[in-house]
VOFIDO-82837 format. One record per residue: residue in three letters; y, z, x of N, C-alpha, C in turn. Coordinates in pm, 1 decimal, padded with zeros to 6 digits. Last residue first. Layout:
<pt res="ALA" n_north="Y" n_up="Z" n_east="X" ca_north="Y" ca_up="Z" ca_east="X" c_north="Y" c_up="Z" c_east="X"/>
...
END
This chain:
<pt res="ARG" n_north="11631.5" n_up="-05910.7" n_east="-00937.0" ca_north="11510.3" ca_up="-05924.3" ca_east="-01082.1" c_north="11366.9" c_up="-05990.3" c_east="-00969.5"/>
<pt res="VAL" n_north="11770.9" n_up="-05831.5" n_east="-00717.3" ca_north="11704.4" ca_up="-05758.8" ca_east="-00808.0" c_north="11623.2" c_up="-05774.9" c_east="-00939.8"/>
<pt res="GLY" n_north="11909.3" n_up="-06163.8" n_east="-00677.7" ca_north="11794.1" ca_up="-06001.5" ca_east="-00564.6" c_north="11696.8" c_up="-05892.3" c_east="-00663.1"/>
<pt res="LYS" n_north="12205.4" n_up="-06036.5" n_east="-00756.6" ca_north="12102.7" ca_up="-06132.7" ca_east="-00628.7" c_north="12013.0" c_up="-06028.8" c_east="-00608.1"/>
<pt res="PHE" n_north="12392.0" n_up="-05902.7" n_east="-00877.5" ca_north="12253.4" ca_up="-05837.4" ca_east="-00931.3" c_north="12191.9" c_up="-06009.2" c_east="-00830.8"/>
<pt res="LEU" n_north="12657.9" n_up="-06089.9" n_east="-00840.5" ca_north="12643.3" ca_up="-05954.4" ca_east="-00729.1" c_north="12512.5" c_up="-05875.0" c_east="-00828.4"/>
<pt res="LEU" n_north="12614.1" n_up="-06247.6" n_east="-00971.9" ca_north="12564.5" ca_up="-06332.9" ca_east="-00853.0" c_north="12559.3" c_up="-06166.0" c_east="-00772.4"/>
<pt res="PRO" n_north="12695.7" n_up="-06188.5" n_east="-01253.9" ca_north="12600.7" ca_up="-06202.9" ca_east="-01193.7" c_north="12571.6" c_up="-06215.6" c_east="-01054.2"/>
<pt res="TYR" n_north="13002.7" n_up="-06132.1" n_east="-01354.7" ca_north="12971.8" ca_up="-06201.6" ca_east="-01227.2" c_north="12832.3" c_up="-06173.9" c_east="-01212.6"/>
<pt res="ARG" n_north="13054.9" n_up="-05992.2" n_east="-01533.5" ca_north="13083.3" ca_up="-06147.2" ca_east="-01613.8" c_north="13022.1" c_up="-06234.6" c_east="-01475.8"/>
<pt res="ARG" n_north="12959.0" n_up="-05789.7" n_east="-01544.3" ca_north="12846.4" ca_up="-05891.1" ca_east="-01614.3" c_north="12930.1" c_up="-05976.9" c_east="-01584.7"/>
<pt res="LEU" n_north="13199.8" n_up="-05635.9" n_east="-01465.6" ca_north="13081.6" ca_up="-05617.9" ca_east="-01411.4" c_north="12968.4" c_up="-05731.8" c_east="-01416.9"/>
<pt res="ARG" n_north="13331.9" n_up="-05684.3" n_east="-01605.1" ca_north="13425.8" ca_up="-05756.6" ca_east="-01563.0" c_north="13267.1" c_up="-05718.4" c_east="-01441.0"/>
<pt res="ASN" n_north="13189.7" n_up="-05498.9" n_east="-01847.9" ca_north="13243.0" ca_up="-05654.7" ca_east="-01843.0" c_north="13318.0" c_up="-05678.2" c_east="-01803.4"/>
<pt res="GLY" n_north="13241.9" n_up="-05238.2" n_east="-01759.7" ca_north="13111.3" ca_up="-05293.9" ca_east="-01758.7" c_north="13155.9" c_up="-05498.3" c_east="-01762.5"/>
<pt res="ILE" n_north="13541.1" n_up="-05198.9" n_east="-01732.3" ca_north="13446.9" ca_up="-05203.1" ca_east="-01601.4" c_north="13310.3" c_up="-05316.5" c_east="-01655.3"/>
<pt res="TYR" n_north="13647.6" n_up="-05229.5" n_east="-01984.4" ca_north="13662.4" ca_up="-05327.5" ca_east="-01936.0" c_north="13567.0" c_up="-05263.6" c_east="-01839.1"/>
<pt res="ASP" n_north="13361.2" n_up="-05225.1" n_east="-02177.9" ca_north="13495.4" ca_up="-05118.2" ca_east="-02193.2" c_north="13506.9" c_up="-05254.5" c_east="-02091.3"/>
<pt res="ASP" n_north="13055.4" n_up="-05150.0" n_east="-02324.8" ca_north="13128.2" ca_up="-05260.7" ca_east="-02379.6" c_north="13302.6" c_up="-05254.8" c_east="-02306.6"/>
<pt res="ALA" n_north="12808.7" n_up="-05066.3" n_east="-02070.6" ca_north="12916.6" ca_up="-05050.1" ca_east="-02142.6" c_north="12986.5" c_up="-05153.6" c_east="-02224.7"/>
<pt res="LEU" n_north="12594.5" n_up="-05166.8" n_east="-01958.5" ca_north="12573.7" ca_up="-05244.2" ca_east="-02009.4" c_north="12720.8" c_up="-05199.0" c_east="-02116.0"/>
<pt res="ILE" n_north="12711.3" n_up="-05050.0" n_east="-01590.5" ca_north="12744.1" ca_up="-05179.7" ca_east="-01655.3" c_north="12681.2" c_up="-05255.5" c_east="-01764.1"/>
<pt res="GLN" n_north="12697.3" n_up="-04801.9" n_east="-01689.6" ca_north="12843.7" ca_up="-04843.1" ca_east="-01662.7" c_north="12822.2" c_up="-05004.7" c_east="-01646.8"/>
<pt res="GLU" n_north="12427.2" n_up="-04703.4" n_east="-01739.6" ca_north="12537.2" ca_up="-04699.5" ca_east="-01837.2" c_north="12621.0" c_up="-04772.7" c_east="-01813.3"/>
<pt res="CYS" n_north="12353.1" n_up="-04795.8" n_east="-01468.5" ca_north="12324.7" ca_up="-04875.3" ca_east="-01541.3" c_north="12399.3" c_up="-04884.7" c_east="-01719.6"/>
<pt res="ILE" n_north="12483.7" n_up="-04526.8" n_east="-01393.0" ca_north="12511.2" ca_up="-04727.2" ca_east="-01323.4" c_north="12447.1" c_up="-04758.6" c_east="-01430.3"/>
<pt res="ASP" n_north="12302.8" n_up="-04332.6" n_east="-01505.4" ca_north="12480.5" ca_up="-04363.3" ca_east="-01497.1" c_north="12483.9" c_up="-04481.8" c_east="-01436.8"/>
<pt res="ASP" n_north="12103.7" n_up="-04387.8" n_east="-01425.8" ca_north="12094.9" ca_up="-04369.8" ca_east="-01563.6" c_north="12261.0" c_up="-04392.5" c_east="-01548.7"/>
<pt res="VAL" n_north="12016.9" n_up="-04337.3" n_east="-01081.5" ca_north="12048.7" ca_up="-04493.8" ca_east="-01199.1" c_north="12128.3" c_up="-04540.6" c_east="-01341.2"/>
<pt res="ASN" n_north="12339.0" n_up="-04170.0" n_east="-00953.2" ca_north="12263.6" ca_up="-04162.4" ca_east="-01030.5" c_north="12172.3" c_up="-04327.6" c_east="-01086.4"/>
<pt res="ASN" n_north="12594.6" n_up="-04148.9" n_east="-00804.2" ca_north="12463.7" ca_up="-04240.6" ca_east="-00763.2" c_north="12305.0" c_up="-04275.2" c_east="-00855.1"/>
<pt res="SER" n_north="12919.7" n_up="-04187.8" n_east="-00886.9" ca_north="12756.4" ca_up="-04182.9" ca_east="-00930.0" c_north="12672.7" c_up="-04266.9" c_east="-00849.2"/>
<pt res="ALA" n_north="13107.4" n_up="-04254.6" n_east="-00839.6" ca_north="13116.0" ca_up="-04266.8" ca_east="-00884.2" c_north="13002.4" c_up="-04146.0" c_east="-00975.6"/>
<pt res="GLU" n_north="13136.4" n_up="-04498.9" n_east="-00664.4" ca_north="13154.3" ca_up="-04323.1" ca_east="-00597.8" c_north="13153.7" c_up="-04176.3" c_east="-00730.2"/>
<pt res="PHE" n_north="12990.7" n_up="-04688.9" n_east="-00807.8" ca_north="12928.9" ca_up="-04642.2" ca_east="-00693.9" c_north="12905.8" c_up="-04483.6" c_east="-00614.7"/>
<pt res="VAL" n_north="13215.0" n_up="-04748.7" n_east="-00929.8" ca_north="13052.9" ca_up="-04727.5" ca_east="-00988.2" c_north="12972.1" c_up="-04663.3" c_east="-00945.1"/>
<pt res="TRP" n_north="13362.9" n_up="-04847.6" n_east="-00764.9" ca_north="13382.3" ca_up="-04726.0" ca_east="-00842.1" c_north="13308.8" c_up="-04638.6" c_east="-00859.8"/>
<pt res="ASP" n_north="13267.2" n_up="-05066.8" n_east="-00714.8" ca_north="13283.0" ca_up="-04957.7" ca_east="-00549.7" c_north="13310.3" c_up="-04908.0" c_east="-00656.2"/>
<pt res="PHE" n_north="13270.8" n_up="-05231.2" n_east="-00864.4" ca_north="13161.3" ca_up="-05193.7" ca_east="-00884.3" c_north="13145.9" c_up="-05117.1" c_east="-00749.4"/>
<pt res="ARG" n_north="13514.2" n_up="-05252.0" n_east="-00874.8" ca_north="13419.6" ca_up="-05211.9" ca_east="-00948.8" c_north="13348.7" c_up="-05133.4" c_east="-00951.3"/>
<pt res="GLU" n_north="13545.9" n_up="-05466.5" n_east="-00593.6" ca_north="13638.0" ca_up="-05311.3" ca_east="-00668.5" c_north="13608.1" c_up="-05241.8" c_east="-00771.3"/>
<pt res="ILE" n_north="13341.5" n_up="-05688.0" n_east="-00738.7" ca_north="13313.4" ca_up="-05585.5" ca_east="-00629.9" c_north="13376.3" c_up="-05469.1" c_east="-00647.6"/>
<pt res="ALA" n_north="13548.8" n_up="-05757.7" n_east="-00938.0" ca_north="13409.1" ca_up="-05695.5" ca_east="-01011.4" c_north="13389.1" c_up="-05587.0" c_east="-00851.3"/>
<pt res="LEU" n_north="13753.4" n_up="-05778.0" n_east="-00810.0" ca_north="13794.0" ca_up="-05712.3" ca_east="-00870.3" c_north="13665.6" c_up="-05669.8" c_east="-00924.4"/>
<pt res="LEU" n_north="13635.2" n_up="-06039.1" n_east="-00677.2" ca_north="13723.8" ca_up="-05946.4" ca_east="-00557.1" c_north="13754.8" c_up="-05776.4" c_east="-00658.1"/>
<pt res="PHE" n_north="13638.4" n_up="-06237.2" n_east="-00917.0" ca_north="13549.0" ca_up="-06187.4" ca_east="-00848.2" c_north="13538.1" c_up="-06056.4" c_east="-00751.3"/>
<pt res="GLY" n_north="13913.0" n_up="-06191.4" n_east="-00915.2" ca_north="13784.4" ca_up="-06184.3" ca_east="-01055.5" c_north="13711.3" c_up="-06153.9" c_east="-00950.3"/>
<pt res="ARG" n_north="13972.8" n_up="-06407.0" n_east="-00706.1" ca_north="13979.8" ca_up="-06270.3" ca_east="-00744.4" c_north="13978.0" c_up="-06169.1" c_east="-00802.9"/>
<pt res="LYS" n_north="13717.2" n_up="-06573.9" n_east="-00535.3" ca_north="13806.7" ca_up="-06536.4" ca_east="-00712.7" c_north="13877.7" c_up="-06421.5" c_east="-00665.9"/>
<pt res="LEU" n_north="13757.4" n_up="-06556.2" n_east="-00198.9" ca_north="13666.4" ca_up="-06528.7" ca_east="-00367.3" c_north="13772.2" c_up="-06540.6" c_east="-00384.7"/>
<pt res="PHE" n_north="13729.4" n_up="-06700.0" n_east="00143.4" ca_north="13783.8" ca_up="-06705.3" ca_east="-00030.8" c_north="13671.7" c_up="-06666.5" c_east="-00088.5"/>
<pt res="ARG" n_north="13553.9" n_up="-06548.5" n_east="00285.9" ca_north="13707.7" ca_up="-06496.6" ca_east="00327.0" c_north="13783.9" c_up="-06550.4" c_east="00240.4"/>
<pt res="GLN" n_north="13276.2" n_up="-06273.7" n_east="00336.3" ca_north="13346.9" ca_up="-06381.4" ca_east="00299.2" c_north="13522.6" c_up="-06388.1" c_east="00238.7"/>
<pt res="GLN" n_north="13289.6" n_up="-05964.3" n_east="00280.7" ca_north="13285.5" ca_up="-06055.8" ca_east="00402.4" c_north="13333.2" c_up="-06156.7" c_east="00417.3"/>
<pt res="ARG" n_north="13139.2" n_up="-05934.4" n_east="00031.1" ca_north="13343.7" ca_up="-05864.9" ca_east="00088.2" c_north="13386.2" c_up="-05900.4" c_east="00165.6"/>
<pt res="TYR" n_north="12929.7" n_up="-06011.0" n_east="00014.9" ca_north="13029.6" ca_up="-06067.8" ca_east="-00071.1" c_north="13155.9" c_up="-06000.0" c_east="-00022.1"/>
<pt res="GLU" n_north="12822.4" n_up="-05825.6" n_east="00143.1" ca_north="12766.1" ca_up="-05961.0" ca_east="00210.6" c_north="12886.9" c_up="-06048.1" c_east="00145.3"/>
<pt res="ASP" n_north="12806.1" n_up="-05593.2" n_east="00027.6" ca_north="12855.9" ca_up="-05634.7" ca_east="00128.9" c_north="12863.7" c_up="-05696.1" c_east="00231.7"/>
<pt res="LEU" n_north="12722.6" n_up="-05650.4" n_east="-00249.4" ca_north="12873.7" ca_up="-05633.6" ca_east="-00268.6" c_north="12933.8" c_up="-05655.2" c_east="-00092.7"/>
<pt res="ASN" n_north="12462.2" n_up="-05693.3" n_east="-00210.9" ca_north="12519.7" ca_up="-05773.4" ca_east="-00179.5" c_north="12662.4" c_up="-05787.1" c_east="-00203.4"/>
<pt res="LYS" n_north="12368.4" n_up="-05444.0" n_east="-00090.3" ca_north="12415.2" ca_up="-05567.5" ca_east="00009.7" c_north="12499.9" c_up="-05692.1" c_east="-00011.4"/>
<pt res="ARG" n_north="12405.3" n_up="-05308.1" n_east="-00346.3" ca_north="12486.5" ca_up="-05309.7" ca_east="-00242.2" c_north="12520.1" c_up="-05334.8" c_east="-00130.2"/>
<pt res="ILE" n_north="12185.2" n_up="-05421.7" n_east="-00466.1" ca_north="12320.5" ca_up="-05439.3" ca_east="-00528.2" c_north="12420.6" c_up="-05396.7" c_east="-00346.8"/>
<pt res="ILE" n_north="11966.9" n_up="-05296.9" n_east="-00310.2" ca_north="12012.7" ca_up="-05468.4" ca_east="-00305.5" c_north="12151.5" c_up="-05470.6" c_east="-00393.7"/>
<pt res="ASP" n_north="12018.4" n_up="-05025.6" n_east="-00331.0" ca_north="12044.7" ca_up="-05128.5" ca_east="-00229.5" c_north="12083.1" c_up="-05281.2" c_east="-00235.2"/>
<pt res="LEU" n_north="11894.6" n_up="-05041.9" n_east="-00588.7" ca_north="12019.9" ca_up="-05015.5" ca_east="-00598.0" c_north="12101.1" c_up="-05078.5" c_east="-00479.9"/>
<pt res="LYS" n_north="11656.5" n_up="-05063.2" n_east="-00578.5" ca_north="11677.6" ca_up="-05173.3" ca_east="-00588.3" c_north="11846.7" c_up="-05176.8" c_east="-00565.9"/>
<pt res="SER" n_north="11612.1" n_up="-04832.5" n_east="-00587.8" ca_north="11569.5" ca_up="-04861.4" ca_east="-00455.9" c_north="11675.7" c_up="-04988.6" c_east="-00415.2"/>
<pt res="PRO" n_north="11490.2" n_up="-04744.3" n_east="-00864.9" ca_north="11613.3" ca_up="-04743.3" ca_east="-00848.4" c_north="11675.4" c_up="-04789.5" c_east="-00669.4"/>
<pt res="ASP" n_north="11263.0" n_up="-04886.7" n_east="-01058.7" ca_north="11297.0" ca_up="-04878.4" ca_east="-00895.5" c_north="11405.4" c_up="-04870.9" c_east="-00860.5"/>
<pt res="GLU" n_north="11310.3" n_up="-04918.6" n_east="-01352.2" ca_north="11179.3" ca_up="-04904.7" ca_east="-01225.3" c_north="11151.3" c_up="-04846.2" c_east="-01173.4"/>
<pt res="ARG" n_north="11563.0" n_up="-04960.6" n_east="-01347.2" ca_north="11510.1" ca_up="-04842.9" ca_east="-01384.9" c_north="11391.3" c_up="-04841.2" c_east="-01355.4"/>
<pt res="LEU" n_north="11603.1" n_up="-05168.2" n_east="-01246.2" ca_north="11725.0" ca_up="-05067.6" ca_east="-01145.8" c_north="11627.1" c_up="-04958.5" c_east="-01176.8"/>
<pt res="ARG" n_north="11467.6" n_up="-05363.5" n_east="-01391.5" ca_north="11417.2" ca_up="-05332.5" ca_east="-01305.6" c_north="11551.5" c_up="-05181.5" c_east="-01218.8"/>
<pt res="GLU" n_north="11652.7" n_up="-05353.0" n_east="-01650.3" ca_north="11530.4" ca_up="-05265.0" ca_east="-01648.5" c_north="11451.5" c_up="-05264.3" c_east="-01471.5"/>
<pt res="ILE" n_north="11854.0" n_up="-05454.3" n_east="-01577.2" ca_north="11884.8" ca_up="-05288.5" ca_east="-01583.0" c_north="11726.9" c_up="-05260.5" c_east="-01630.2"/>
<pt res="VAL" n_north="11782.2" n_up="-05733.5" n_east="-01544.5" ca_north="11826.3" ca_up="-05609.4" ca_east="-01389.4" c_north="11820.3" c_up="-05476.3" c_east="-01438.1"/>
<pt res="ASN" n_north="11714.4" n_up="-05765.5" n_east="-01826.2" ca_north="11626.2" ca_up="-05772.1" ca_east="-01711.2" c_north="11618.3" c_up="-05697.8" c_east="-01577.6"/>
<pt res="ASN" n_north="12016.2" n_up="-05757.7" n_east="-01900.2" ca_north="11907.0" ca_up="-05695.9" ca_east="-01959.0" c_north="11787.2" c_up="-05612.5" c_east="-01898.7"/>
<pt res="ILE" n_north="12112.4" n_up="-06006.1" n_east="-01738.4" ca_north="12196.6" ca_up="-05815.7" ca_east="-01680.3" c_north="12027.2" c_up="-05748.2" c_east="-01759.6"/>
<pt res="PHE" n_north="11952.0" n_up="-06227.9" n_east="-01886.3" ca_north="11922.3" ca_up="-06159.2" ca_east="-01725.5" c_north="11990.0" c_up="-05998.4" c_east="-01694.9"/>
<pt res="ALA" n_north="12033.1" n_up="-06154.0" n_east="-02187.9" ca_north="11868.8" ca_up="-06124.9" ca_east="-02140.2" c_north="11904.6" c_up="-06092.5" c_east="-01933.0"/>
<pt res="SER" n_north="12306.7" n_up="-06211.7" n_east="-02091.3" ca_north="12244.4" ca_up="-06085.5" ca_east="-02153.7" c_north="12127.6" c_up="-06043.6" c_east="-02081.2"/>
<pt res="GLY" n_north="12280.8" n_up="-06439.8" n_east="-02059.2" ca_north="12360.1" ca_up="-06427.0" ca_east="-01922.8" c_north="12280.1" c_up="-06244.4" c_east="-01932.8"/>
<pt res="ASN" n_north="12160.7" n_up="-06657.0" n_east="-02219.1" ca_north="12053.5" ca_up="-06585.1" ca_east="-02120.0" c_north="12129.1" c_up="-06516.8" c_east="-02042.7"/>
<pt res="LYS" n_north="12417.9" n_up="-06576.1" n_east="-02414.9" ca_north="12234.5" ca_up="-06530.8" ca_east="-02449.7" c_north="12174.2" c_up="-06527.6" c_east="-02324.8"/>
<pt res="ASN" n_north="12710.2" n_up="-06431.4" n_east="-02395.1" ca_north="12610.4" ca_up="-06555.1" ca_east="-02354.3" c_north="12451.4" c_up="-06531.4" c_east="-02403.1"/>
<pt res="GLU" n_north="12897.0" n_up="-06326.7" n_east="-02542.3" ca_north="12823.8" ca_up="-06286.2" ca_east="-02438.8" c_north="12753.8" c_up="-06368.4" c_east="-02443.7"/>
<pt res="THR" n_north="13135.4" n_up="-06320.8" n_east="-02741.9" ca_north="13101.9" ca_up="-06260.8" ca_east="-02683.9" c_north="13086.7" c_up="-06240.4" c_east="-02543.2"/>
<pt res="ARG" n_north="13257.5" n_up="-06643.1" n_east="-02881.3" ca_north="13123.8" ca_up="-06610.9" ca_east="-02843.0" c_north="13164.5" c_up="-06470.0" c_east="-02742.2"/>
<pt res="ARG" n_north="13455.0" n_up="-06615.7" n_east="-03119.8" ca_north="13451.1" ca_up="-06601.5" ca_east="-03044.8" c_north="13278.4" c_up="-06601.0" c_east="-03004.0"/>
<pt res="LYS" n_north="13461.5" n_up="-06898.2" n_east="-03403.8" ca_north="13399.8" ca_up="-06731.2" ca_east="-03365.1" c_north="13445.5" c_up="-06717.7" c_east="-03201.4"/>
<pt res="ARG" n_north="13787.3" n_up="-07051.8" n_east="-03526.6" ca_north="13654.7" ca_up="-07040.2" ca_east="-03421.5" c_north="13552.1" c_up="-06892.2" c_east="-03404.0"/>
<pt res="ARG" n_north="13969.9" n_up="-07045.9" n_east="-03826.3" ca_north="13933.3" ca_up="-07029.2" ca_east="-03668.0" c_north="13760.1" c_up="-07042.0" c_east="-03610.5"/>
<pt res="PRO" n_north="14029.7" n_up="-07331.2" n_east="-04039.9" ca_north="13952.5" ca_up="-07189.8" ca_east="-04031.6" c_north="13936.7" c_up="-07190.3" c_east="-03845.6"/>
<pt res="ARG" n_north="14337.9" n_up="-07497.3" n_east="-03998.2" ca_north="14168.3" ca_up="-07507.6" ca_east="-04000.0" c_north="14102.2" c_up="-07324.5" c_east="-03945.7"/>
<pt res="THR" n_north="14573.8" n_up="-07584.1" n_east="-04275.7" ca_north="14523.0" ca_up="-07441.1" ca_east="-04160.2" c_north="14325.0" c_up="-07475.1" c_east="-04126.9"/>
<pt res="PRO" n_north="14767.3" n_up="-07841.0" n_east="-04368.7" ca_north="14690.1" ca_up="-07724.4" ca_east="-04364.7" c_north="14567.5" c_up="-07657.9" c_east="-04279.5"/>
<pt res="TYR" n_north="15119.9" n_up="-07797.1" n_east="-04301.0" ca_north="15035.2" ca_up="-07843.7" ca_east="-04247.5" c_north="14888.9" c_up="-07743.0" c_east="-04309.1"/>
<pt res="MET" n_north="15355.7" n_up="-07836.9" n_east="-04516.0" ca_north="15289.9" ca_up="-07819.2" ca_east="-04495.0" c_north="15206.8" c_up="-07814.7" c_east="-04450.3"/>
END
């Protein structure tokens, strides 16, 4: 028999990434007009020719979030949610460029 090594623990989130996202959430709650910056970023990246499939999925999921609600608190909750959409949105911090 081969000796088994203990499994490494998976890190769920990067410490710097979560600090950035928390900062973005603070800024959005302080100034809801910054949602327009995110919409502008989505349009800018949508026009680019070659993007990774995951990035395109994140843009599509953000569109779903905006269609569901225009309330800043609902959008912030969805960004922080520990579900598929929340994880997908937090994975690409370029979508939040200019908010901070």
